[in-house]
C-alpha positions in Angstrom: 101.3 91.6 90.3 100.8 93.4 87.0 97.4 94.7 88.1 99.1 96.2 91.2 101.7 98.1 89.2 99.1 100.7 88.2 99.5 102.1 91.7 103.2 102.9 90.8 102.1 105.4 88.1 102.5 108.4 90.4 106.1 107.3 91.1 107.4 106.8 87.5 110.2 109.4 88.0 111.4 107.7 91.2 111.2 104.3 89.6 113.6 105.4 86.9 116.0 107.6 88.9 116.6 105.0 91.7 118.1 102.3 89.4 119.9 104.9 87.3 121.7 106.2 90.4 122.5 102.6 91.4 124.0 102.1 87.9 126.2 105.1 88.5 127.3 103.7 91.8 128.1 100.4 90.2 130.2 102.1 87.5 132.4 103.9 90.0 132.7 100.7 92.1 134.0 98.8 89.0 136.8 101.5 88.6 138.2 101.0 92.1 140.1 97.7 91.4 141.8 99.4 88.4 142.9 102.3 90.4 144.2 100.0 93.1 146.2 98.1 90.4 147.8 101.3 89.3 148.7 102.3 92.9 150.5 98.9 93.3 152.2 98.8 89.9 153.2 102.4 89.4 153.1 104.0 92.8 154.3 101.3 95.2 156.4 99.5 92.5 158.3 102.7 91.6 158.3 104.2 95.1 156.3 107.2 93.9 154.6 108.6 97.0 153.0 111.5 95.1 151.4 109.2 92.6 150.2 107.0 95.5 148.7 110.0 97.2 146.9 111.3 94.1 145.5 107.8 93.3 144.4 107.3 96.9 142.5 110.6 96.7 140.9 109.5 93.5 139.8 106.3 95.2 138.3 108.3 98.1 136.6 110.5 95.5 135.1 107.5 93.8 133.9 106.2 97.1 132.3 109.5 98.0 130.6 109.9 94.6 129.4 106.3 95.0 128.0 107.0 98.4 126.1 110.0 97.2 124.7 108.0 94.3 123.7 105.2 96.6 122.0 107.5 99.1 120.1 109.3 96.3 119.0 105.9 94.9 117.9 104.8 98.4 115.8 107.9 98.8 114.0 107.5 95.4 113.5 103.8 95.9 112.1 104.3 99.5 109.8 107.1 98.3 108.4 105.0 95.5 108.0 101.8 97.6 106.4 103.6 100.6 104.2 105.6 98.3 103.1 102.5 96.4 102.4 100.5 99.5 100.5 103.4 101.1 98.2 103.7 98.0 97.8 100.0 97.7 96.9 99.7 101.4 94.3 102.5 100.9 92.8 100.8 97.8 92.7 97.4 99.6 91.0 98.9 102.7 88.4 100.7 100.5 87.8 97.5 98.6 87.3 95.5 101.8 84.9 98.2 103.0 82.8 97.6 99.8 82.6 93.8 100.3 79.4 92.3 101.5 79.2 90.3 104.8 79.2 87.1 102.7 82.7 87.8 101.3 83.9 89.0 104.7 82.7 85.8 106.4 84.3 83.7 103.7 87.7 85.4 103.8 87.9 85.7 107.6 89.0 88.8 109.6 92.5 87.5 110.4 93.3 86.7 106.8 92.2 90.2 105.7 94.3 91.8 108.5 97.3 89.8 107.3 96.8 91.0 103.7 96.5 94.6 104.9 99.7 94.5 107.0 102.4 91.8 106.6 101.6 91.0 102.9 101.7 94.7 101.8 104.8 95.3 103.9 106.4 92.3 102.1 105.4 93.8 98.7 106.8 97.2 99.8 110.1 95.5 100.7 110.2 93.7 97.3 109.6 96.9 95.3 112.3 98.7 97.3 114.8 95.9 96.7 114.0 95.7 93.0 114.5 99.4 92.4 117.9 99.3 94.2 119.4 96.0 92.9 117.7 94.7 89.8 120.1 96.7 87.5 123.0 97.1 89.9 123.8 93.4 90.6 123.7 92.2 87.0 125.7 95.3 86.0 128.4 94.5 88.6 128.6 90.7 87.7 128.9 91.3 83.9 130.9 94.5 84.3 133.5 92.7 86.5 133.7 89.9 84.0 134.3 92.3 81.1 136.9 94.2 83.2 138.7 90.9 83.9 138.9 90.2 80.2 140.4 93.6 79.6 143.1 92.7 82.0 143.9 89.1 81.0 141.9 86.8 78.8 143.3 83.5 80.1 142.8 84.4 83.8 139.3 85.7 82.9 138.3 82.3 81.7 138.2 81.2 85.4 135.4 83.7 85.7 133.5 82.1 82.9 133.6 78.7 84.7 133.0 80.1 88.2 129.9 82.3 87.5 127.8 79.5 86.0 128.7 77.2 88.9 127.7 79.9 91.4 124.5 80.6 89.4 123.5 76.9 89.6 124.0 76.8 93.3 122.3 80.1 94.0 119.3 79.6 91.7 119.0 75.9 92.5 118.6 76.6 96.2 116.2 79.4 95.3 114.0 77.1 93.2 113.7 74.7 96.1 112.9 77.3 98.7 110.3 79.3 96.7 107.4 76.8 97.2 108.4 76.4 100.8 108.2 80.1 101.5 104.5 80.0 100.2 103.7 77.2 102.6 105.4 79.0 105.4 103.3 82.1 104.8 100.1 79.9 104.9 101.3 78.4 108.2 101.9 82.0 109.5 98.3 82.8 108.6 97.0 80.0 110.7 99.1 81.1 113.7 97.9 84.7 113.3 94.3 83.4 113.1 94.6 81.4 116.3 96.3 84.4 118.0 93.5 86.8 117.1 90.8 84.3 118.0 92.3 83.8 121.5 92.9 87.5 122.1 89.3 88.5 121.2 87.8 85.6 123.0 90.1 85.5 126.1 87.2 86.0 128.6 85.3 83.0 127.1 88.4 80.8 127.1 89.1 81.6 130.8 85.5 81.2 131.7 85.5 77.6 130.4 89.1 76.8 131.7 90.3 76.2 128.2 93.7 77.9 128.6 95.7 74.7 128.4 93.8 73.4 125.4 94.3 76.7 123.5 98.0 76.7 124.5 98.2 73.2 123.0 96.4 74.3 119.8 98.6 77.3 119.5 101.7 75.2 120.2 100.7 72.7 117.5 100.3 75.4 114.8 103.4 77.3 116.1 105.5 74.1 116.0 104.3 73.5 112.4 105.4 77.0 111.4 108.7 76.6 113.3 109.5 73.3 111.6 108.8 74.8 108.2 110.9 77.9 108.9 113.8 75.6 110.2 113.5 73.5 107.0 113.6 76.5 104.8 116.4 78.0 106.9 118.5 74.9 106.6 118.2 74.9 102.8 118.8 78.6 102.5 121.7 78.3 104.9 123.5 76.1 102.4 123.9 79.0 100.0 126.6 80.9 101.8 129.0 77.9 102.6 128.5 76.4 99.1 129.1 79.7 97.3 132.2 80.5 99.5 133.6 77.0 98.7 133.2 77.7 95.0 134.5 81.2 95.2 137.5 80.3 97.4 138.3 77.4 95.1 138.2 79.9 92.2 140.4 82.3 94.0 143.0 79.6 94.6 143.0 78.7 90.9 143.1 82.4 90.0 146.0 83.1 92.4 147.9 80.1 91.1 147.3 81.0 87.5 147.9 84.7 88.2 151.2 83.9 89.9 152.3 82.0 86.8 151.2 84.9 84.5 153.0 87.4 86.8 156.2 85.4 86.6 156.0 85.1 82.9 155.3 88.9 82.6 151.8 88.6 81.1 150.2 90.6 83.9 151.4 92.7 86.8 150.9 92.2 90.5 148.5 95.0 90.6 146.4 93.5 87.9 146.3 90.2 89.8 145.0 92.0 92.8 142.4 93.7 90.6 141.3 90.3 89.3 140.9 89.0 92.9 138.8 92.1 93.7 136.6 91.5 90.7 136.0 87.9 91.7 135.0 89.1 95.2 132.6 91.6 93.8 131.0 88.9 91.7 130.5 86.7 94.7 128.9 89.5 96.8 126.6 90.6 94.0 125.5 87.0 93.1 124.5 86.5 96.8 122.7 89.8 96.7 121.0 88.8 93.5 119.9 85.5 95.1 118.5 87.3 98.1 116.8 89.8 95.8 115.1 86.9 93.9 114.0 85.3 97.2 112.6 88.7 98.3 110.9 89.1 94.9 109.4 85.6 95.2 108.0 86.4 98.7 106.7 89.7 97.4 105.1 88.1 94.4 103.4 85.5 96.6 102.1 88.3 98.9 101.1 90.5 95.9 99.1 87.6 94.5 97.3 87.2 97.9 96.6 90.9 97.9 95.4 90.8 94.3 93.2 87.9 95.1 91.3 90.1 97.6 91.1 92.9 95.1 89.7 90.5 92.5 86.8 89.5 94.8 83.6 91.0 93.4 81.0 91.8 96.0 78.0 89.5 95.5 75.9 92.5 96.5 75.4 94.8 93.5 74.8 98.4 94.4 72.0 100.2 92.5 74.3 103.2 92.2 73.2 106.8 92.5 69.8 106.1 90.9 66.9 106.7 93.4 64.1 104.1 93.2 60.6 105.3 92.3 58.6 106.4 95.3 56.0 103.9 96.4 52.5 104.8 97.4 52.0 106.4 100.8 50.1 103.4 102.1 53.0 101.0 101.4 54.2 99.1 104.5 57.4 100.2 106.0 59.0 96.8 105.7 57.6 93.8 103.9 59.1 90.2 103.6 57.7 88.4 100.6 58.3 84.6 101.0 61.9 85.2 101.8 64.6 82.5 102.0 68.3 82.9 102.9 71.1 80.5 102.6 74.6 81.5 103.7 77.5 80.7 101.4 78.8 77.1 101.9 76.2 76.6 104.7 74.5 73.7 102.8 71.0 74.5 104.1 68.7 77.5 104.4 68.9 79.7 107.5 65.6 81.3 106.7 62.7 79.7 104.9 59.5 81.2 103.5 59.4 84.3 105.8 56.3 86.3 104.9 55.1 89.4 106.9 54.6 93.1 106.7 55.3 95.9 109.2 53.3 99.1 108.9 54.9 102.5 109.5 55.2 103.3 113.2 54.6 99.7 114.3 56.8 98.0 116.8 57.7 94.4 115.8 59.0 92.0 118.4 61.1 89.0 117.2 61.7 86.1 119.6 63.0 82.6 119.4 65.7 80.3 120.6 69.4 80.6 119.9 70.1 79.9 116.2 66.4 80.3 115.2 67.3 83.0 112.6 66.3 86.2 114.4 69.4 88.1 113.6 69.6 86.7 110.1 66.1 88.1 109.5 66.8 91.7 110.6 70.2 91.7 108.8 68.2 91.5 105.5 66.5 94.9 106.0 69.7 97.1 105.7 70.9 94.5 103.2 73.9 93.1 105.0 73.1 90.0 103.1 71.0 89.4 99.9 68.1 87.0 100.0 68.3 83.8 98.0 64.5 83.6 97.6 61.7 86.1 97.6 62.0 89.9 98.3 62.6 92.3 101.2 60.9 95.6 100.6 61.2 98.9 102.3 58.5 101.4 101.6 57.2 99.1 98.9 60.5 98.9 97.0 62.8 95.9 96.8 65.9 96.8 98.9 68.1 95.6 96.0 66.8 98.6 94.0 68.0 101.1 96.5 71.5 102.6 96.5 73.1 100.9 99.5 74.0 104.2 101.1 70.4 105.5 100.8 68.9 102.3 102.2 71.2 102.3 105.2 70.5 105.9 105.8 66.9 104.9 106.5 67.9 102.2 109.0 69.3 102.6 112.5 71.0 99.3 113.4 72.1 98.3 116.9 73.9 95.0 116.8 74.2 92.3 119.4 77.8 93.2 120.2 78.0 96.8 121.3 80.9 98.4 119.5 82.3 101.8 120.3 85.4 103.4 118.8 88.3 105.2 120.3 87.5 108.9 120.8 84.9 110.7 122.9 81.3 109.9 123.7 80.3 112.9 121.4 82.4 111.6 118.5 80.8 108.1 118.8 77.3 109.6 118.9 78.0 111.8 115.9 78.5 108.6 113.8 74.7 108.7 113.5 74.6 112.2 112.3 77.6 114.4 111.9 75.5 117.6 112.0 73.6 116.8 115.2 73.5 119.4 117.9 74.3 118.9 121.5 70.6 119.1 122.3 69.9 116.2 119.9 72.7 114.2 121.4 71.3 114.7 124.9 67.8 113.8 123.7 69.1 110.5 122.2 71.0 109.8 125.5 67.8 110.4 127.5 65.7 108.1 125.3 68.4 105.4 125.5 68.6 105.7 129.3 72.2 106.8 129.0 71.8 110.4 130.1 72.2 109.8 133.8 75.6 108.1 133.7 77.0 110.4 131.0 75.8 113.4 133.0 77.8 112.1 136.0 81.0 111.9 134.0 83.2 114.9 134.7 83.7 115.7 131.0 80.2 114.7 129.9 80.0 114.2 126.2 83.7 114.8 125.9 84.5 111.8 128.1 87.2 109.7 126.4 86.2 106.2 125.2 89.1 103.8 124.9 89.3 101.3 122.0 86.4 99.0 122.1 84.8 101.0 125.0 86.7 98.9 127.6 86.3 101.7 130.2 82.5 101.3 130.1 80.3 98.5 131.4 78.3 96.3 129.0 75.1 98.1 129.8 76.6 101.5 129.3 78.0 100.5 125.9 74.7 99.1 124.8 72.8 102.3 125.8 75.4 104.4 123.9 75.1 102.4 120.8 71.3 102.7 121.0 71.7 106.5 121.4 74.0 106.6 118.4 71.3 104.9 116.3 68.7 107.4 117.6 70.8 110.4 116.7 70.5 109.2 113.1 66.7 109.7 113.3 66.1 106.6 111.1 62.8 105.6 109.6 63.4 102.0 110.8 65.2 101.2 114.1 66.5 97.7 114.7 67.5 96.6 118.2 69.2 93.2 117.7 69.3 91.8 121.2 70.9 95.1 122.1 69.4 95.4 125.6 70.7 92.0 126.9 73.0 93.7 129.4 70.2 96.0 130.8 68.1 95.2 133.8 64.4 94.7 133.4 63.5 98.1 134.7 65.9 100.0 132.4 64.8 97.8 129.5 61.2 98.7 130.2 61.9 102.4 130.4 63.9 102.2 127.1 61.0 100.6 125.3 58.6 103.1 126.7 60.7 106.1 125.7 61.1 104.8 122.1 57.3 104.2 121.9 56.6 107.8 123.0 58.7 109.3 120.2 56.8 112.0 118.3 58.2 111.0 114.9 57.0 107.4 115.0 59.6 105.1 113.5 59.1 101.4 112.7 60.9 99.5 115.4 62.2 95.9 115.4 63.1 94.5 118.8 65.0 91.2 118.6 65.2 89.5 122.0 65.2 86.2 123.9 63.2 87.9 126.7 59.5 87.7 126.4 59.2 90.8 128.6 61.0 92.8 125.9 58.6 92.0 123.1 55.3 91.2 124.7 54.0 94.8 124.3 54.9 95.0 120.6 52.2 95.6 118.0 53.1 92.3 116.5 55.4 89.5 117.6 57.3 87.1 115.2 58.2 83.8 116.7 61.1 82.1 115.1 62.0 78.4 115.2 64.7 76.7 113.0 64.6 79.6 110.4 60.8 79.5 110.0 57.9 81.6 111.4 56.4 79.4 114.1 53.9 82.1 115.0 52.9 85.7 114.4 50.5 88.0 116.3 50.0 89.9 119.5 51.1 88.5 122.9 47.5 87.5 123.7 47.0 85.8 120.4 50.3 83.9 120.5 49.6 82.7 124.1 46.5 81.0 122.7 47.8 79.8 119.3 51.6 79.3 119.4 53.0 76.6 121.7 56.6 77.8 121.1 55.9 81.3 122.3 53.9 80.0 125.2 56.7 77.8 126.3 59.2 80.7 126.2 56.9 83.0 128.1 56.0 80.5 130.8 59.5 79.3 131.3 60.8 82.8 131.8 58.0 84.1 134.0 57.7 81.0 136.1 61.5 81.2 136.8 61.1 84.9 137.8 58.3 84.1 140.2 60.3 81.3 141.8 63.3 83.7 142.2 60.9 86.2 143.8 
């Protein structure tokens, strides 16, 4: 938590003023029982209506001043807490953006979302409560005890016995529930993870008729969470009845002792009422203090979880602003030098001894079965992951020596899952190049075979795209993501199975249009379709993370059994369908 407090430095004034105004409120609140005692003893006892009126106005004034102090304190506390959480959320979001795919995969998306939302909200609530109550509640408890001693020492001894008893109950329950709150938060994480997984994969779940199984899985996690919450709730629920038993017992003893002291003339009736009020104030503030400590405990647990994310150092070190030395002009566009890749905690390599080079302007096809390592291979070029063996070079320079921003500026990446963002088609395309003209946008749409359907839209480039592009078909989304990459005008274009939703004719036109570009870029086409890669300058055949073959279509048909099997199985099935 200490490391997070640096984000409070812009709210030092508010962090001081909020508790100070709460102290002022507490001071006025402690005066109220004394004023009430005087009203009873002097005003009502002597039948002095004027005195009663004046003192009642004084009580109202104390209440109004306390209200103003409380409202002011609430304002400063809220301003500091909200400002702190806003800054922390921004810092955490920026930090997550800087993590490599390795750390993102390890943490999990649902966990990071929980840290960004509910955990930071819990920390915000904790900061708010601390600023409002961490001085006020102790001040009221000790202040009420001191005021009781000023009234009558013997009666005040009851306070000395009662407060420790209350403290044992309150803090004892708190110590039991603190570990349980941490376990409950972990159980909540699991429920959120299952919820997110089901919402994002709802189509797959329904396609395989797995609704009932997923309901059972969710029910199991939800029941675990519910049971833990009930268990914590039962223990926490003991606090109020136990404290009220103690305080009511103390009040009985106080009234009995007070009655004796009144009869003997040691204290007045008004002073007895003041003592009862001070006892009630102590009870209320101790319960508030207990709730504050529970809130602080939750906030600290959440702060530690947020801090644990901020402490994660990206395994991918950026070369900074330093630009690598320019390689010779005849250097290959992309070169893999005996590359190996093992994902964290995977246990075995996903890629082994990958060695090839792609010259500038070449089209490289990559084909293989599911899980053969095709995507893993191309993800190394923009350095989504770092190799565990060998080197990946772009223009003759190890990608690890490039500033990450500069390297990714050279690469246009179209991933398997077509992702569009809420906004217009124009705004999505401008992700590739913020300064692109409409002419460049339409040119990219034409090459990606998206111009026709965008042109038919009433608003054209200004057509709204809902979140995730759900108002577009799969093929339309894929073509728009390809256009977005082309707007970037990259040196290297990677199409990672990004035409899977296109028909064969559209796929062929797309490849032809990319091949006819004047500014020849190096193109990597990842596909499970032999028809998508067969006209490439060179084809890499992947099997179990290794290169099973490399060459042209003709060469591979003669020398690579894996490629030949893929080709024959696909083209024989097409002939049978025809």
